[in-house]
LUMROLO-989326 format. One record per atom (N, C-alpha, C): residue in one letter; x, y, z. Coordinates in steps of 0.05 Angstrom, whole numbers, plus 5000, padded with zeros to 4 digits. Layout:
! residues N
aXYZ/...
***
This chain:
! residues 381
x339271533550/x341271373536/x341271113547/x342470963527/x342370673534/x344770633553/x344570443570/x346470343586/x347970103574/x350870123579/x351769883571/x351969603589/x351469403582/x351269113593/x353769033588/x355268923608/x357668803602/x356768513587/x354568373592/x354368083582/x353568173550/x352668423541/x351768493516/x354168493498/x356268613510/x359168683496/x360468393498/x360068223517/x361367983514/x360167823494/x357567813492/x355867673472/x357167773439/x356768033443/x357668173414/x360368033407/x362568053424/x365068003416/x364967703412/x363867543420/x363967253420/x362867203393/x361167383377/x359867293359/x361367463333/x362467683339/x363667773316/x366467753315/x367967593334/x370767633335/x371967463310/x373867623296/x375567543274/x377067333285/x377967173266/x379066943269/x382067033277/x383667003298/x385567103306/x387966943286/x390367053283/x392266953265/x393767233249/x395267183237/x396367293225/x395067423201/x394867713198/x393567803178/x395767863155/x395267783133/x396867773106/x396668073094/x399268223089/x398868463080/x398268413048/x396568633042/x396168613013/x398268692995/x399268622967/x400968712954/x399769042945/x397769032940/x396569282930/x396369512948/x397469742937/x398269982953/x395370182953/x393470072935/x391270282934/x388470082929/x386170212942/x383670042935/x382070232926/x380170122910/x377370282904/x375070362915/x374070562925/x371570632935/x369570722911/x366970572914/x365570672892/x362570612901/x360870792891/x357970822902/x357071042886/x353971052890/x352271232876/x351271462897/x351571682890/x350171932898/x347771942892/x345571992906/x342772072901/x341172222924/x339172322915/x337472492936/x336072352950/x336372442980/x335072272995/x332072272996/x330572082998/x327972032994/x327172062967/x328872062950/x328572072916/x330571842904/x330071592910/x331871422899/x331671412865/x330171542853/x329871612827/x331471792815/x332871952834/x334572222828/x337472152836/x338972082814/x341972142822/x343172352824/x345672412831/x346372672832/x348272672810/x348572812789/x351672792769/x352372992773/x355273032767/x357373262777/x357673272807/x357373132816/x358173222851/x360773132853/x362373282872/x364773202877/x364773042905/x366672832906/x366872572923/x370072712936/x369772682965/x373172732973/x373472552992/x375872553010/x376672433030/x377672573051/x376672603078/x377872733099/x380272753099/x381572463105/x383972393112/x386472513089/x385272523064/x386772593042/x385672783025/x386373003028/x384573263023/x385273292989/x387673172977/x388473212947/x386972972932/x385672792943/x384072572933/x380872682925/x380272642898/x377672692891/x376272552871/x373872542870/x372472382842/x369972532833/x368972562810/x366772662803/x364772492797/x362472512805/x359972322793/x358972322770/x358772102750/x357672092723/x354872182727/x353972152696/x351172212693/x349272042711/x349571822720/x348271652740/x348471672764/x350471882774/x351071912802/x353071762815/x354271572796/x356271422802/x359071512806/x360971372825/x363571482824/x365171262830/x367571302827/x369671132837/x372071262844/x373671182867/x375671402881/x377571182891/x380371232880/x382771102887/x383571182916/x383971002941/x385071122962/x387370922972/x388871042993/x390770832998/x389670593014/x390870363014/x390270143030/x391470173054/x390669973075/x391470013104/x391070253118/x389070393108/x388670733118/x385670773125/x385670933144/x382571033148/x381571223136/x379271223125/x378471373101/x375771443102/x374771703100/x372371793110/x371171933085/x369971853068/x368871983040/x366372183050/x366972413030/x364472583037/x364072673009/x361472803009/x360372912986/x360173212989/x361473402972/x361373652976/x358173772969/x357374002983/x355174192970/x355174222948/x353074192934/x352474312904/x349774412896/x349974472865/x347374572862/x346874902862/x344775012859/x342474902849/x342574762819/x341174562811/x340974422789/x338574302786/x337874292765/x335674102751/x336273842748/x335973632769/x336773392767/x335073172750/x335973022738/x334472802719/x333472582736/x330972522731/x329972312750/x328872072723/x329371822735/x329171552724/x326871372738/x325671232718/x324270992727/x325670822733/x324870582747/x326470352747/x327070202725/x325970222699/x326570142673/x328970292664/x329470512676/x331670692661/x330070912646/x327370912640/x327071132621/x326271392634/x326771572621/x326371872632/x323671892650/x324072082672/x321672092691/x320972392697/x322872542683/x322872822689/x325572972701/x324973152714/x326973282732/x325673332759/x327773382778/x327873462807/x329073782804/x327273982800/x328274252797/x329674392818/x331374562806/x332374742831/x333274642852/x335074412852/x335674232874/x338574352884/x338574422909/x341274462925/x341774202943/x343374112940/x344273842959/x346273932979/x346673753003/x347973813026/x350273703029/x352273783039/x354473593048/x354073403066/x354773163062/x354772883076/x357372773083/x357972673100/x359972463108/x358572173111/x360671983099/x360471743107/x361571633136/x361071393142/x362971273161/x365471273153/x367371223174/x370071203173/x371170873167/x371970803140/x372770573136/x375970513145/x376570283143/x379170183148/x379670003123/x381670103101/x381969943078/x383769713080/x382969463075/x384269213080/x384969083056/x385869213036/x386369043010/x383868962992/x381369062997/x379668992983/x377869162975/x376769212949/x375869462941/x372469452957/x371969762966/x369569822977/x367669952959/x365369722956/x363469822935/x360569872946/x358770052933/x356170102944/x356370332965/x358570472971/x359170642987/x357370922981/x354670912984/x352671082972/x353071262987/x351171552978/x350671822989/x347771832990/x346471813010/x343771943011/x343572243015/x343572382995/x344672713003/x341772843005/x341673003024/x338673143024/x338373393012/x336273483002/x335473722992/x335173903014/x335574153012/x334974373035/x332574353047/x330674203032/x327974173046/x327973993064/x328773733058/x329173553078/x331173593098/x333473753087/x335373773108/x334173983133/x333574193124/x332074423143/x329774253157/x328174083145/x326274033164/x327273813183/x329173623184/x330273503201/x331273633223/x332973863215/x334274023234/x332174143246/x329874213243/x327774353253/x326874123278/x325673903265/x324673663279/x326573563301/x328873543304/x330973443322/x332073663338/x331574003331/x331974183348/x335374203345/x336574143324/x339474213322/x340174433319/x342374543333/x343074863337/x345174833315/x344975083297/x345875053270/x347775353271/x350275403257/x351275623253/x350175813236/x349976013248/x348476233230/x349276263202/x351876253198/x352876343173/x353076113152/x353175843160/x353575643146/x351375463141/x349475493162/x346775323163/x348074993172/x350174943178/x350974683186/x351274663217/x351174443228/x350574403255/x352974513273/x352574643295/x354674713307/x356674483319/x354974253326/x356674023332/x356273833309/x356073563312/x355973383292/x352973273299/x352473123273/x350172913276/x350672643263/x349772473269/x350472153265/x347672063254/x347871903234/x345171813223/x345471503212/x344671313214/x344270993207/x342170883203/x342070653192/x340070543182/x340670213191/x338670123210/x339069783221/x337869713192/x339669543168/x338969513146/x338869223142/x336569133128/x336768843126/x338568713107/x339068463098/x340868293091/x340468333063/x338368393050/x337768383023/x338468603003/x339468793017/x340469073003/x342969053003/x344668883014/x347768833015/x348668682993/x350468762982/x352168562959/x349968502938/x348268772928/x346268722902/x347069012888/x345569002862/x345869252847/x343969452855/x344469732841/x342669872851/x339069872850/x338769742835/x335869702821/x334369522843/x336169272856/x335269092877/x335069222898/x336869402902/x336969532931/x334369722933/x334169852909/x331570042906/x328769852908/x329169652898/x326469502899/x325869322929/x328269352946/x328069242969/x327569442992/x327069672985/x326769933001/x323669943008/x322670013032/x324570073058/x325969793063/x328469823076/x330169603080/x330869603108/x329369693130/x330069683158/x329369433171/x330969453190/x330169183211/x329169303237/x326469243244/x325669333263/x326369153291/x326469383309/x326769263337/x330269243342/x331369403332/x334469423335/x334969673355/x337169653371/x337669853384/x340669903384/x341570163386/x344770273381/x345270333409/x347870243413/x349370433438/x352070513425/x353270753437/x356070833424/x358270803446/x360770803432/x363170793446/x364570993440/x365871173457/x364571253482/x361771373482/x360571383507/x357871423510/x356971723499/x354871753490/x353272043482/x350071973479/x348972223481/x346172253485/x345172133463/x343372003465/x341371863444/x341371573449/x340371513427/x339871623398/x336771643398/x335871733375/x332971733374/x332371573351/x329871473346/x329271233324/x327471383307/x327471303278/x325271403258/x323171173263/x320871343261/x318471163260/x317371053228/x315670913224/x315270823195/x314571013181/x314171253188/x313471463171/x315771663160/x318171483166/x321071613168/x321471933181/x320271923203/x320472173220/x321272113247/x323572243257/x324672153285/x322872173308/x322671963322/x320271913344/x321471903367/x321772113389/x322672083412/x321771863431/x319571823426/x317971613437/x319171333438/x320171313412/x321271043407/x323470913420/x323370693431/x325970553440/x327170353427/x326570313400/x327670133384/x327370273351/x328470103335/x328170203305/x325970083298/x324370273276/x322070173266/x322670033236/x320469933221/x320769813193/x322870023177/x322970233186/x324570453172/x327570403173/x327970323198/x331270273212/x332970523214/x331070773212/x332970973218/x333371023244/x336271143253/x337071203276/x338671383274/x338571633296/x340071913295/x340571963321/x343372093320/x344472263345/x344572523335/x342772673345/x342372923336/x344773133336/x345873143365/x348073253372/x350073163385/x352273133372/x354772933378/x357373183384/x358673123403/x361073293404/x363473153388/x365273363385/x367773263366/x368672983382/x369172743363/x370772563370/x370472293349/x371172043355/x370471883342/x368671653360/x366871563350/x365071373361/x364271113345/x364670913358/x364170633353/x360970583356/x359670553337/x356870523341/x355870223340/x355570123358/x354369803363/x351469753360/x350269603343/x347269563342/x347069273345/x344869243361/x343669023372/x340768963372/x339868703368/x337168663373/x336468323381/x334368253393/x334267953403/x334267763383/x334167833358/x333667693335/x336067663307/x337267933310/x339067983286/x341768083300/x344168003285/x346168143285/x346868363267/x348468553273/x349068793257/x351968813257/x353168903235/x355969053242/x356069273253/x358069383264/x358369613279/x359969793259/x359870103264/x361370293245/x362270503258/x364470563249/x365670883263/x364771113253/x364271283270/x363371573257/x365571743267/x366871903256/x369072113256/x367672423266/x367272483278/x365372753284/x367172973284/x366573203276/x367773443278/x365073693272/x365673933288/x363174113276/x362874133254/x360174173246/x359074213218/x359073943209/x359173733216/x358773453198/x356473333205/x355173213181/x352873053184/x354272793176/x354172543191/x355072303179/x352972133177/x352372013151/x350471863142/x351671603136/x351971373158/x352871123152/x350770963141/x349671033115/x347270913104/x347570623090/x346070523087/x345570223073/x347470263043/x348470073041/x348669783052/x351369753074/x352370003078/x353769983103/x352670113129/x354170233146/x353470283174/x352670013186/x350170053207/x348769823215/x347469593197/x349469393182/x348069263161/x347568973175/x345468823171/x344968583179/x347568393174/x347668213187/x349567983188/x347467723195/x347867553177/x346167283178/x348267093177/x347066803190/x348366553190/x351166643204/x353166533195/x355966543212/x357466783194/x356166983184/x357767163171/x359067363186/x361267473186/x362467663200/x362967933185/x363168143199/x363068373184/x364868423161/x364268583142/x367068613122/x368968743136/x371768703126/x373568823138/x373869143142/x372769283127/x372769503124/x371269653143/x369269543156/x367569623183/x369369683205/x370769513209/x371869503239/x374769533239/x375469643265/x378169693279/x380169863258/x378870153260/x380270353243/x382870433256/x385070233256/x387670283267/x389270043254/x392170093255/x393869943241/x396969933249/x397969683250/x401569723252/x402469893225/x403670143235/x404370353216/x407370233205/x408770123224/x411770123220/x412869963240/x414969753235/x416069653256/x419469603248/x421169783263/x424269813250/x425469803271/x427969673268/x430269603287/x433169823275/x433869923295/x436270083295/x438870043320/x441370043309/x443369993329/x443570263341/x443570303368/x444370483385/x447270533395/x448170263404/x450970273408/x452070003394/x454369923401/x455569723393/x453769443399/x453069503417/x451269233429/x448869223432/x446969543429/x444569583442/x443269653417/x441269453412/x439169503387/x436069583397/x434969793386/x431869873394/x430369793371/x428569653377/x426369623355/x423969813361/x422769973344/x421070213349/x418670103333/x415770073346/x413469993332/x411870273333/x410370333307/x409270573305/x406070443299/x404070513320/x401170413312/x399770693307/x397770683290/x396070923281/x393070823288/x391870953299/x388370913302/x387071213303/x384271083295/x382471283290/x380171273308/x380371113333/x378871073348/x380270903377/x378670893397/x379470783421/x380470473415/x382370383420/x382870083410/x383969923435/x383469693435/x384969533459/x387469423446/x389669473450/x391369333435/x393869203451/x394768973440/x396568813452/x398868803435/x401468863441/x403868813424/x405468613439/x406668463426/x408868193428/x410968243412/x412868223425/x415568183414/x417368013418/x418567863406/x420067623408/x421867603396/x424867603401/x428067553387/x429367323406/x429667123392/x431066863408/x429666833432/x430966783455/x429066733477/x428266973494/x428967233488/x427867463493/x425167543487/x423067603504/x420167683492/x419867903510/x417468053501/x415768273513/x413268293505/x411668383523/x408668403517/x407868663534/x405868853519/x404869063522/x402069093515/x400569103540/x397369113534/x396169423543/x394769533526/x394669853531/x391869943513/x390970163523/x388870253502/x390170473488/x389870403460/x390870583439/x388670793431/x389571043436/x387671283433/x388071383400/x386271533391/x386471623369/x388971793365/x390471713340/x393071903337/x395671723330/x397571753336/x399771553330/x401571503360/x402471283358/x403471223390/x405771043378/x408371083392/x410570963387/x411670803416/x412470523410/x413270363428/x415770303417/x417770233443/x420270153435/x421269923453/x423369763443/x423669513452/x426469513450/x428269503474/x430969423469/x432669193475/x434269123455/x435568873458/x438168883460/x439568733479/x442168723486/x444068563478/x446968513479/x448268363468/x447868043470/x446367983491/x445767713498/x443967603470/x442567773462/x440467653443/x441467653415/x441867413407/x444167323380/x441567333357/x439367323359/x437367263339/x438067513313/x437667433290/x437667613273/x435067773265/x432667673278/x430767773268/x428267773293/x426667993295/x425467973318/x422067953305/x420567823320/x417467803305/x416067963330/x414368133311/x412968313323/x409468263317/x408368193332/x405268113336/x403668333353/x401868453330/x400268663342/x396868603335/x395768553363/x392968533364/x391768743369/x389568903351/x388469113355/x385068973355/x383669073374/x381069013381/x379469283383/x377169333371/x375469553375/x373269503392/x371369733405/x369469613425/x367469463420/x366769333393/x364869173382/x365868883391/x368468863401/x369568583399/x371068463377/x370768603352/x372468513326/x375668573331/x376868373324/x379668433326/x381268343302/x383668473297/x385568343276/x388268353289/x389768173279/x392368083290/x394468133265/x395768283265/x398568323245/x401068233255/x402268053236/x404867963246/x407768053225/x409368143238/x411468243218/x414168223230/x415868123216/x418668023222/x420368233219/x422268313234/x423968533232/x426868463231/x428768543217/x431368513219/x432768623237/x434368463255/x435668673279/x438668693270/x439868913276/x443068963265/x444768823281/x446968733266/x448568583286/x449868693303/x450768523330/x452068683346/x454468653341/x455968873344/x459268903333/x460868803360/x462168613354/x464368503378/x466268683377/x467368683403/x470168793412/x472068693398/x474068833384/x476768703375/x478168603397/x479668393398/x481568323413/x484268403408/x485768533429/x488068633424/x490168473422/x491868543402/x494368383391/x496168353414/x497668143417/x499468073433/x501968163419/x504168233430/x506868343416/x508968143423/
***
C-alpha cells in the first residue's frame, strides 16, 4: 500500500485549494445529473430502459432512453450517489460512430454499478456515465482479482472501487468525442486513499489488472478489489499531471466505478476541480433561539459524508468564538450562547470545510438573534 507523504498532501492542497471566501448559496433547490449508460468495453452499445437511482434519496429515479441517456433531478447542496440497477437479459442495439445500425449484443444481463458520491453545488452535473459490465466481464474481473462474493447474490461480500486516471480530452465533450479519444488513460499516475486501505491494483494496457504495476498504464484503470464499509477520498497524483480527487461511499455488495470523465480526471493549467467532486459536506442550518430573557443560543448543524477538517467561526458584535475539529460522516450540532451583554441583532457564521485532498469551501450565513427582554422597572407609589 502506498504510504502518505506529508509533502505530497501539502503540494496537493496548495495546487487544488479553492478560493477562500463566502460561498454564494444557489437560488435553485434542485440540479440535474445526466449521462449515458453503456456496456463496459462496448462503447457502441448503450443500455436503454435501465433504471438510475440515488442511494441517499431512494424515491428518486430515472429511466434511460433508446440511446442509454438519462436525466435525473436531485436536491441541491446535498450528497448524491447515483447507481444503475441490475437489468436484462436483453438484446441491446449496437451503433457505429456515424449512428448507423451495427446489430445487437444478444442476451445481455448488466450489473449494478455505483458512481462516486457527488456534492451538488448549484450546477448541473453532466456526463455522469455508467460503464456497466455484462456478466462475462463482471465475473472475469472478480476471478482475476480474487474477490470473495456472496453466494446468493454474486455481489462482493465487501466493496470494490474502480476509477481511471483520465485525460483532459474526454471531459466537457460529447459522447462521440469521448469515444474517439478512447483509450483515454494517463500513464504514470498513482492513487492513495483517506483513510488508508489495501491497494490499489493498476490495469495494464490490455485492460487487465496487473499486480506487478506500481502506477497506471495508458488504459488508466485503477482498482481496489476489497474495501470495508466506509467513505474514502481517493487522491491521484503523478510527476507531470494533476488530477481531481473523488469520494467513494462503500457498503457490502457495491461496485463503485468512478469512471471518466469524472473520478480521477486530469486538470490542466490552473484548472480547479469541478465543485461536485469535493467536500461532501455542508452547513445544513444555523438558527438562534431565546432560552431565557437574556440568554440566546445559536445552533449550527453540519452534515458530512466523509472526514472533513472543519472550522466554525461565530461573531456577534464584539463577541466571537472559533471551533476547529474533524467532522465525521453524519450530522453534528454545535451550540454558541450569547448573554445580555451582546447587543447585536445578528450573528455571522463562517464555516470552512476541507477534505483530505486539500480542497475547501467556506460558507457564510447571517443569523438573526432574538432580542434581550429587559426587566420591567418597578413603579413608585
